[in-house]
N, C-alpha and C positions, 0 to 999 in steps of 0.2 A: 382679380381672380384669373387663374390660368385655365383656359378652355381649349378643348380640342373639339372642333366641329367636323363631323364626318357626313358630307352631303354630296350626292352625285349630281344634283341639279346645280350647274355652275352659276347660273343667275342668282338663285336663292342663296348659295354659299357665299358668293361675293357680297351681296346686299347684307346678309346676316353678319358676316365677318366685319364689314365696315361699321355697321351699327353697333356691334358689341365693342369694337375698338374705340370709335369716335364718340359715341354717345354714353356708353356704359363704362368706358375706360378699362376694359379687360385686356389681358394678354391673350390673343387668339391665334391659334394655328388651325388651318383647314386642310382637309384632304377629301378626296372624292371616292375612295374605294376602301374596303375593309382591309386589304393587305397594306395599302399605304398607311392606314391608321395604326395597325400593329407595328409597322416599321418605325413610324414617328414616335410611338410610345417607348421605343428602346432608349430614347434620349430625352424625352419630354414626359414630365409627371404632372398632368393637369389636376386641378381641383374638381373639374366638371368635364364630362364628355357628353356632347350632344350628338346622338348617333341615329342616323337614318336607318330604319329597319330594313328597307328594301334597297340594297346595294347591288351593283352589277356583278360583283365577284363572290364575296362571302356575305351571308346574311348579317344584319346588325345584331341579331340575337347570338349568332356564333361569335362575332367579335366581342360582344359583351361577356359571354361565357369565358372566352380566353383571357379577357382583362381580369375577370374575377378570380381566375386561377392564380394570379400573381399577387403575392402578399403586399408588395409595395403599393398596390392601388386599393388597399382596404378602405381608405378614407375618401377615395374618389367617388363622386356622385355620377351615376350613369342615367342618362335620360334617353328614352326611346322617342324617336320622332317618326310619325307616319303621315303620309299624305293620301292614304287609301281610304280614309273615312272611318274605319273602325280601328280601335285600339287593340293591343295584344290581349288575348284572353289569358287569365292566370295560368291555365294549364298548358299553354303553348310552350314548347321547348325553348329554353333560354329566357322566357319572360321574367322569371324570378331573379334574373341578373340585374335588372333595372331597378332603380329607386323611384322613378316616376316615368310617366309617358304622356306625351302631348301630340295633338294633331298639328300639322304644319299649316301656316307659319306660326311658330311659337311666340307667345307673349313674353318677351324678355323681361318685363317687369316682375314676372314670377321667380326669376332666378334667386333672389334673396330668401325665398321660402323653401328652397330645395335643401334637403339634408340627407345624409347617408342613412338608410334604414338599418336598424340593429340586426 
């Protein structure tokens, strides 16, 4: 699976990327800001985007909204990641752009269960 990991915590990003590559054998690219993620998506079409909701520049919800505006990402699964304890409420702006959401650190064994919502 091709995965874009967007995580501003460098340690968590490094460990997660390594685990996804070496243990789960996925093609992983990682970025630490929303702007970097959007730039990377100009050339990379992932099957899955693991997206931290609280980024230093653009919120993860805004990044997800921009991704959903592009038809070429219709089949891409977007997962919100939060370390703040509470998950996004359905009525929060941009929350509907995500297919799933998890608290960090995410259990990567759940990846095969993720699907694009209709």
